[in-house]
C-alpha positions, 0 to 999 in steps of 0.5 A, a space after each residue: 790388552 791390560 792398560 799397563 801394556 798399552 801404556 808401555 807400547 805407546 811409550 816404546 813408539 814415542 821413544 822410537 820416533 824421537 831417537 833416530 836409528 844409529 848405524 854402527 860403523 865398523 872400523 876397517 884396518 888398512 891393508 898391511 904394507 910390505 916391510 922396509 926390507 922387502 921395499 928395498 928389493 929390486 923393483 922389476 915392474 913400476 906399474 904393478 910395484 913388483 919387487 923380486 927376491 932371487 933364491 937358488 932355484 926360485 924367485 919370489 915376487 912381492 907385488 902391490 896393485 892399485 885399486 882399479 888395476 886391470 891386467 889384460 889377458 896374457 900367459 907365462 912361460 912358467 906356472 904362475 902361483 902366489 898367495 894373497 896377503 891383503 884384500 882380494 883379487 879376481 882372476 879369469 881363466 877359461 872364461 870363468 872369474 874366481 875371487 881370491 881372498 887373504 890367505 888363498 893360494 892361486 895357481 895358473 898353469 904354464 901357458 894358460 891365458 888369464 887376466 886379473 882385476 883389483 877393485 881395492 889396493 892389493 898385495 901378494 907374494 908370488 912364485 
């Protein structure tokens, strides 16, 4: 190996020893909150912070679930569907867990037993 290359390799090793490795921190945006207009809607569930907007032939639910919330197995008299607006949720149907991320729609058929878990503060719009 030429002498110039050896000196360069030695310098790189010395610099690497004196400069600690710096990990870049990536900023994570906070989950967006619902607008004040939505927060003024009728609150139907204090535990899950659900707000309801009744529209002819339909109802919209704007729901917030705190980190660590676990909803035990249950079923609904109607189809349960919605769209994830912030973070993610985990839903178990037929012994299988599935993760839904922002923008994902979920559908649990009427009468189908299911449960949910939220590992971070979460928001959704449900029908």
